LUMTI-962397 format. One record per residue (C-alpha): x, y, z. Coordinates in pm, 1 decimal. Layout:
N
{{X,Y,Z}}
...
//
This chain:
401
{{98.6,-7.8,2487.9}}
{{-275.3,-25.9,2418.7}}
{{-358.9,86.6,2062.0}}
{{-700.0,153.6,1908.6}}
{{-704.3,163.7,1526.7}}
{{-1014.8,285.1,1344.7}}
{{-1052.2,223.9,972.7}}
{{-1326.7,252.2,713.4}}
{{-1160.8,-11.4,492.3}}
{{-1062.9,-362.0,598.5}}
{{-1093.5,-722.8,488.0}}
{{-1295.8,-865.5,321.6}}
{{-1286.5,-542.2,118.6}}
{{-969.1,-516.0,-89.0}}
{{-758.9,-203.3,-89.5}}
{{-436.1,-43.0,20.1}}
{{-576.7,105.2,342.4}}
{{-703.6,-234.9,453.6}}
{{-359.7,-384.4,385.5}}
{{-192.8,-100.9,576.7}}
{{-419.4,-147.6,878.8}}
{{-383.1,-526.3,890.2}}
{{-6.1,-532.0,846.7}}
{{60.6,-245.0,1086.3}}
{{-163.5,-397.4,1353.2}}
{{5.4,-737.6,1317.2}}
{{351.8,-582.4,1333.5}}
{{266.7,-373.5,1640.2}}
{{136.4,-689.3,1808.0}}
{{463.3,-865.4,1728.2}}
{{647.2,-576.6,1894.6}}
{{448.8,-620.9,2215.6}}
{{149.8,-387.8,2181.4}}
{{-212.9,-476.6,2243.3}}
{{-404.6,-371.0,1932.0}}
{{-777.0,-344.3,1862.4}}
{{-887.0,-272.8,1505.2}}
{{-1236.4,-127.8,1457.5}}
{{-1366.4,-183.6,1104.5}}
{{-1689.6,-217.8,901.1}}
{{-1868.9,-553.5,886.2}}
{{-1985.1,-516.1,522.8}}
{{-2305.1,-699.8,626.6}}
{{-2105.2,-1023.5,650.2}}
{{-2008.2,-1267.6,921.4}}
{{-1631.9,-1217.0,943.8}}
{{-1583.0,-1382.0,1283.3}}
{{-1385.8,-1683.0,1153.8}}
{{-1137.5,-1471.5,957.8}}
{{-1112.2,-1214.6,1236.9}}
{{-1035.5,-1476.7,1500.9}}
{{-737.2,-1596.8,1294.9}}
{{-570.5,-1254.6,1318.3}}
{{-311.1,-1188.8,1589.7}}
{{-497.6,-881.9,1715.9}}
{{-850.3,-804.5,1827.0}}
{{-1107.9,-695.9,1567.6}}
{{-1430.4,-518.8,1654.6}}
{{-1681.5,-469.6,1374.9}}
{{-1939.6,-195.6,1332.4}}
{{-2235.7,-202.5,1098.8}}
{{-2140.6,-44.8,767.8}}
{{-1943.6,-66.6,445.2}}
{{-1716.5,156.2,238.7}}
{{-1739.5,513.6,359.5}}
{{-2000.2,768.0,257.6}}
{{-2033.7,1114.8,409.3}}
{{-2374.6,1017.5,539.9}}
{{-2191.9,767.0,764.7}}
{{-2002.8,1041.4,948.4}}
{{-2254.5,1091.1,1236.1}}
{{-2247.3,716.9,1311.1}}
{{-1866.0,717.2,1313.2}}
{{-1867.1,1014.5,1551.4}}
{{-2096.7,825.3,1790.0}}
{{-1880.8,513.1,1755.2}}
{{-1556.6,692.0,1844.0}}
{{-1728.0,860.3,2138.2}}
{{-1855.4,524.8,2270.4}}
{{-1523.1,347.5,2229.2}}
{{-1323.0,614.2,2411.5}}
{{-1571.7,630.1,2698.6}}
{{-1552.7,252.9,2738.4}}
{{-1176.0,194.5,2762.9}}
{{-847.3,374.3,2812.6}}
{{-593.0,366.6,2527.4}}
{{-236.2,486.9,2492.7}}
{{-274.4,557.8,2119.5}}
{{-589.6,627.7,1918.4}}
{{-508.1,589.4,1549.7}}
{{-737.6,699.5,1267.4}}
{{-594.0,482.4,990.3}}
{{-780.2,673.2,718.5}}
{{-947.6,1009.4,677.1}}
{{-1315.4,915.9,747.3}}
{{-1217.7,875.5,1113.4}}
{{-1021.5,1202.0,1139.5}}
{{-1319.0,1412.0,1252.1}}
{{-1464.9,1144.0,1485.0}}
{{-1130.5,1099.7,1662.9}}
{{-1073.8,1476.0,1687.9}}
{{-1417.8,1533.5,1838.5}}
{{-1363.3,1256.6,2095.6}}
{{-1023.1,1385.1,2209.3}}
{{-1172.9,1534.9,2525.1}}
{{-1245.5,1179.9,2643.5}}
{{-890.9,1048.2,2632.5}}
{{-536.1,1151.2,2722.3}}
{{-407.8,916.3,2448.6}}
{{-180.6,1013.9,2162.0}}
{{-399.2,1105.4,1864.7}}
{{-250.1,971.4,1543.1}}
{{-384.3,1009.5,1187.4}}
{{-240.5,853.8,871.6}}
{{-256.6,1025.1,532.3}}
{{-215.4,810.5,221.4}}
{{-218.7,1072.1,-55.3}}
{{-539.3,1101.9,-255.4}}
{{-757.2,1200.9,40.2}}
{{-545.1,1514.0,90.0}}
{{-677.2,1647.7,-239.6}}
{{-1027.3,1508.3,-185.0}}
{{-1065.3,1704.8,139.3}}
{{-1002.2,2041.2,-29.1}}
{{-1369.8,2119.3,-98.6}}
{{-1494.9,2418.2,102.2}}
{{-1741.5,2207.4,304.0}}
{{-1484.5,1945.3,402.3}}
{{-1222.0,2205.3,489.2}}
{{-1476.5,2387.7,703.8}}
{{-1566.9,2065.0,885.6}}
{{-1198.9,1980.7,942.5}}
{{-1126.9,2328.3,1076.3}}
{{-1437.4,2336.2,1298.1}}
{{-1350.5,1999.0,1451.1}}
{{-991.9,2104.7,1515.4}}
{{-870.9,1791.6,1340.0}}
{{-509.5,1900.7,1299.2}}
{{-480.5,2075.4,1632.1}}
{{-185.7,2068.7,1874.4}}
{{-256.6,1713.8,1999.2}}
{{-272.8,1556.7,1654.4}}
{{22.0,1368.7,1507.8}}
{{16.8,1287.9,1135.9}}
{{192.9,991.1,976.0}}
{{243.2,1022.6,599.4}}
{{320.3,715.5,390.2}}
{{596.4,891.4,191.6}}
{{793.0,1213.4,171.3}}
{{572.0,1320.1,-119.0}}
{{253.5,1269.7,84.2}}
{{405.2,1458.1,378.0}}
{{494.3,1754.1,156.9}}
{{154.9,1750.1,-16.5}}
{{-18.5,1756.1,322.0}}
{{193.3,2046.3,443.8}}
{{108.1,2239.8,127.0}}
{{-265.5,2190.1,184.1}}
{{-296.8,2218.9,562.9}}
{{-134.7,2422.5,834.8}}
{{34.4,2201.8,1091.3}}
{{339.0,2224.8,1314.9}}
{{615.2,2051.3,1110.4}}
{{714.0,1860.2,1425.0}}
{{373.3,1691.7,1422.8}}
{{399.3,1526.0,1081.1}}
{{643.3,1252.5,985.6}}
{{702.1,1055.3,666.2}}
{{700.3,684.4,752.2}}
{{733.6,462.9,441.9}}
{{517.7,151.9,433.4}}
{{649.9,-198.9,482.6}}
{{647.0,-527.2,298.1}}
{{515.7,-853.5,439.4}}
{{747.2,-1149.8,492.1}}
{{509.4,-1346.7,269.3}}
{{669.6,-1194.2,-39.8}}
{{1011.1,-1329.9,52.9}}
{{877.1,-1685.2,40.8}}
{{932.4,-1929.7,-241.6}}
{{691.6,-2099.9,-479.7}}
{{716.4,-2385.6,-728.2}}
{{1014.6,-2227.0,-905.4}}
{{1086.3,-2033.8,-1222.6}}
{{1076.1,-2325.9,-1465.9}}
{{755.9,-2480.5,-1327.3}}
{{569.8,-2149.0,-1328.2}}
{{684.5,-2065.7,-1680.8}}
{{571.1,-2406.1,-1797.4}}
{{231.5,-2354.9,-1633.1}}
{{200.3,-2014.8,-1804.0}}
{{326.8,-2157.9,-2136.9}}
{{623.2,-1922.3,-2147.0}}
{{941.9,-2041.8,-2315.1}}
{{1258.7,-2047.2,-2101.0}}
{{1436.2,-1789.6,-2319.0}}
{{1161.3,-1525.2,-2305.2}}
{{1223.5,-1199.0,-2116.6}}
{{921.3,-1163.7,-1889.0}}
{{797.8,-828.8,-1760.4}}
{{510.9,-822.7,-1510.1}}
{{267.7,-552.8,-1397.6}}
{{32.8,-580.3,-1099.8}}
{{-228.6,-305.5,-1076.2}}
{{-592.7,-236.5,-1143.8}}
{{-634.1,-167.0,-1516.0}}
{{-721.1,196.7,-1482.4}}
{{-602.1,506.2,-1665.4}}
{{-386.1,647.8,-1387.1}}
{{-182.6,325.1,-1363.7}}
{{-48.7,392.8,-1713.3}}
{{-82.9,55.3,-1886.7}}
{{-122.3,244.2,-2215.1}}
{{220.0,405.9,-2167.2}}
{{381.1,68.1,-2105.0}}
{{221.6,-73.7,-2419.7}}
{{332.4,224.9,-2626.5}}
{{684.3,180.5,-2488.7}}
{{683.6,-186.4,-2589.0}}
{{579.7,-86.9,-2941.1}}
{{869.7,160.0,-2950.3}}
{{1133.3,-104.5,-2874.5}}
{{1364.0,-233.6,-3146.8}}
{{1196.2,-528.5,-3317.2}}
{{1452.5,-783.7,-3197.4}}
{{1399.4,-682.0,-2832.6}}
{{1020.6,-659.4,-2857.6}}
{{993.7,-1003.7,-3014.0}}
{{1176.9,-1162.9,-2720.8}}
{{946.7,-1015.8,-2456.4}}
{{631.0,-1130.9,-2280.0}}
{{429.1,-884.6,-2071.6}}
{{209.3,-1035.8,-1799.3}}
{{-60.6,-797.9,-1676.3}}
{{-225.3,-888.6,-1344.8}}
{{-513.8,-699.3,-1189.8}}
{{-889.0,-641.6,-1205.1}}
{{-1051.9,-418.5,-1463.9}}
{{-1109.7,-52.4,-1394.3}}
{{-1292.8,194.0,-1621.7}}
{{-1469.7,-8.6,-1889.9}}
{{-1388.2,232.3,-2173.3}}
{{-1019.3,235.7,-2082.3}}
{{-1003.9,-144.9,-2055.6}}
{{-1174.8,-185.0,-2393.1}}
{{-935.1,59.8,-2557.5}}
{{-632.8,-111.7,-2403.7}}
{{-754.1,-451.1,-2525.1}}
{{-797.4,-310.6,-2876.4}}
{{-446.8,-166.0,-2873.5}}
{{-301.1,-494.8,-2750.8}}
{{-468.6,-688.4,-3031.8}}
{{-314.8,-463.0,-3295.0}}
{{27.1,-423.6,-3131.1}}
{{192.4,-749.0,-3228.6}}
{{337.3,-773.6,-2875.4}}
{{303.2,-1079.8,-2652.7}}
{{75.5,-930.3,-2387.3}}
{{-133.1,-1150.4,-2157.9}}
{{-410.9,-1010.6,-1941.9}}
{{-435.5,-1251.9,-1649.2}}
{{-700.8,-1071.1,-1446.4}}
{{-708.3,-1064.2,-1066.9}}
{{-499.7,-1337.5,-902.0}}
{{-431.7,-1448.5,-546.0}}
{{-118.8,-1327.3,-371.2}}
{{20.4,-1680.4,-392.2}}
{{-22.2,-1686.5,-768.8}}
{{128.0,-1338.4,-802.8}}
{{431.5,-1439.9,-598.0}}
{{480.5,-1745.7,-818.5}}
{{471.3,-1529.9,-1130.9}}
{{715.7,-1282.8,-979.1}}
{{950.8,-1576.5,-929.9}}
{{928.6,-1660.7,-1300.7}}
{{965.4,-1301.5,-1426.5}}
{{1271.7,-1089.2,-1503.0}}
{{1153.5,-745.5,-1391.8}}
{{851.8,-548.3,-1276.2}}
{{701.7,-249.4,-1457.8}}
{{434.9,-2.9,-1348.3}}
{{421.5,333.9,-1523.5}}
{{167.8,547.5,-1343.0}}
{{71.7,887.8,-1477.9}}
{{-34.0,1214.4,-1311.6}}
{{-411.1,1219.3,-1263.9}}
{{-607.2,1540.1,-1314.5}}
{{-885.1,1412.6,-1083.7}}
{{-658.7,1458.2,-781.2}}
{{-582.0,1092.4,-719.4}}
{{-214.6,1037.5,-642.4}}
{{24.4,747.1,-599.3}}
{{108.6,806.4,-235.3}}
{{370.2,531.8,-213.3}}
{{348.7,220.3,-433.8}}
{{357.7,-88.0,-211.8}}
{{349.0,-323.7,-509.6}}
{{702.7,-219.8,-607.3}}
{{828.3,-336.5,-267.4}}
{{642.0,-665.7,-294.5}}
{{798.2,-731.8,-633.9}}
{{1137.1,-629.2,-497.6}}
{{1105.4,-877.3,-212.0}}
{{1092.5,-1156.8,-469.5}}
{{1405.8,-1020.5,-638.3}}
{{1250.8,-816.4,-918.6}}
{{1389.6,-472.5,-1007.7}}
{{1135.8,-218.3,-1129.7}}
{{1076.5,17.8,-1416.4}}
{{871.6,296.1,-1257.4}}
{{763.3,649.4,-1333.0}}
{{870.5,928.8,-1099.2}}
{{529.1,1041.4,-978.4}}
{{386.6,1085.3,-628.6}}
{{568.1,891.4,-358.7}}
{{706.1,621.8,-588.8}}
{{1062.9,742.8,-528.9}}
{{1035.9,611.3,-170.7}}
{{928.3,268.0,-299.0}}
{{1178.3,250.8,-588.7}}
{{1527.0,387.5,-525.7}}
{{1655.2,530.7,-853.4}}
{{1941.8,323.5,-996.0}}
{{1950.4,113.9,-678.3}}
{{1632.3,-94.7,-679.3}}
{{1504.5,1.7,-1022.9}}
{{1495.2,258.7,-1299.7}}
{{1290.3,567.6,-1219.2}}
{{1193.5,766.2,-1528.9}}
{{960.3,1040.4,-1649.5}}
{{606.7,930.7,-1747.1}}
{{694.4,952.2,-2116.1}}
{{699.2,678.1,-2378.7}}
{{1060.1,731.7,-2487.9}}
{{1197.7,723.1,-2133.4}}
{{995.7,415.1,-2041.7}}
{{1101.0,235.2,-2360.5}}
{{1467.7,306.2,-2287.9}}
{{1435.7,169.6,-1933.2}}
{{1252.5,-145.3,-2047.7}}
{{1513.3,-204.9,-2317.4}}
{{1797.0,-166.6,-2065.9}}
{{1654.2,-426.2,-1827.9}}
{{1551.7,-658.3,-2110.0}}
{{1895.4,-660.9,-2274.6}}
{{2145.7,-601.3,-1993.7}}
{{2136.8,-897.0,-1754.8}}
{{2419.9,-751.0,-1543.5}}
{{2223.8,-433.4,-1471.6}}
{{1917.5,-644.3,-1402.2}}
{{2108.9,-853.7,-1147.4}}
{{2257.1,-550.8,-970.7}}
{{1918.4,-381.2,-942.8}}
{{1754.0,-708.2,-834.6}}
{{1993.8,-730.6,-540.0}}
{{1919.7,-367.7,-454.9}}
{{1544.5,-427.3,-476.2}}
{{1565.5,-719.3,-235.6}}
{{1779.6,-520.6,8.1}}
{{1544.6,-221.1,-4.9}}
{{1243.0,-444.2,60.2}}
{{1412.8,-606.7,359.8}}
{{1494.6,-264.0,501.2}}
{{1130.1,-152.8,484.5}}
{{964.2,-412.2,707.4}}
{{624.8,-364.0,868.8}}
{{789.6,-405.8,1209.7}}
{{1008.3,-103.8,1128.7}}
{{697.4,86.9,1018.0}}
{{510.7,0.4,1340.7}}
{{809.7,94.3,1556.1}}
{{838.2,435.4,1388.1}}
{{462.9,495.2,1392.4}}
{{397.5,412.3,1757.0}}
{{737.7,459.7,1917.6}}
{{764.9,89.4,1994.3}}
{{1101.0,-78.5,2052.8}}
{{1238.4,-280.2,1763.4}}
{{1206.3,-656.7,1788.5}}
{{1538.2,-728.3,1961.7}}
{{1480.4,-446.1,2209.9}}
{{1124.0,-562.2,2275.3}}
{{1244.5,-904.5,2389.9}}
{{1494.1,-746.6,2631.1}}
{{1284.6,-464.0,2774.5}}
{{921.5,-579.0,2777.8}}
{{805.8,-697.9,3118.6}}
{{657.0,-1049.6,3128.5}}
{{311.6,-917.1,3211.3}}
{{334.0,-674.6,2916.2}}
{{413.9,-956.6,2677.3}}
{{129.8,-1162.6,2816.5}}
{{-112.4,-872.0,2768.1}}
{{-23.4,-861.1,2398.4}}
{{-140.3,-1216.3,2332.9}}
{{-357.4,-1251.5,2019.7}}
{{-731.7,-1225.9,2053.3}}
{{-1042.5,-1117.6,1867.3}}
{{-1369.1,-953.0,1949.0}}
{{-1665.2,-925.7,1715.3}}
{{-1947.7,-680.7,1757.1}}
//
C-alpha cells in the first residue's frame, strides 16, 4: 500500500497533529506500507532529522497554517497527485481538506481526512463552510477518521455525511512510554521529593482550558492531613500570560507543595511519571470552541503505570476508562477533590486503576490505529501475508524538497 500523508504541522513544530502524523506514519510503515509525509519546512534544514525517520518526508516551503497559504497547498496537492499514483491520500489535518478534495479527479486513491476536534468548530464560519461545500470536501469519496467517539459525533452534528463514511479511531501510545528510567527513588531524590510524599503530576500547556486552576482549588479543598502529604508536579510550557500569572499568585498563597517545572523532554517526563503516584488533568469546557478531542497524555501516563484523575469533557472518556484506568469526574472542584483524595489515600484503588491504565494503554497501540485507519493487516498477519517484494518496497527512506 502506497500512502501519501499531507500535514500542516510536523516536527520541528510541537503539537498533537505532528505527533499523530509521525506515529501513524511510523506504525503504517511497520505494518508494511510505503508512506510519504508532506510537511512544512519552517524555513529550516530538517534533512538530518527527516532521514532518521522510517518513512519518506517531503518538505514544502511554509510554516504553521494561515488561510493565505491555501492556494499554495492546492497547487501542491495537484502537483503531487499528478506526479505519482497512491493507494491512499490522507489529509492529516483540516488545512489539506480542500486541496485533497479539489485534486480527487487526478487519483483513484482512497481519500481520507482526519478530524481532531477543535477544527470542527473553527470551520463553522460562513466563508469556510461555503468553501468546504463548494469544494465537495465531504463528498461520496471522502472517508473521515475521528480521533474519538466525541469527535465523530461532533462532526456528524456539524456536517452532513453518510454515517458509513466516518469512523471513530482512538489514537495510540508509543512504545517509548513503556520504557524504564533511573527508577522511582533516584528520580525523587533528583527532584528533592521525600519517599513518603504522594506525588501527583500534570503534563499540559498552562492554559485556561486545561484547568490547572480547578486542580489547585481541589487541592485546597482537601482535608489538611491529606493536602500536607501531597506534592503536585506541573509540567508544560506557559500559555496565556495573564492566566499563568494568576495561577502563580494562587499557588504562592495556597500553602500547597506545587512545583512548576516548565517544559521538559519526553525522557524527563517519563522519569517523573515513574516517580509519581497518579496523573491529574482537569480540563474545562472552552467557550472559544476549542475542545479536547481525545487526550493522548492520559494514555502516555497510563503506559508508565499511572492512573488518572480526569474531567469528563470532549473525548477524554476514550482515553480514560471510568473506574478502570482512572477516575472520570465532572469539571467541578468538589468532584475533583474527592477523586484526588481517593487516589491519594487508598493505595489499593490506586494499584487496581494503575493496572487498568497500563492495560488500556497497551490495547491502544499506534499499530492498531494504523491498521484501523488504512485497512492494513495487524503485525502478525502482515508477516504471514505480505509478499517479499511488498516488504522490500516498504523499506525506510527519506526525501527532502
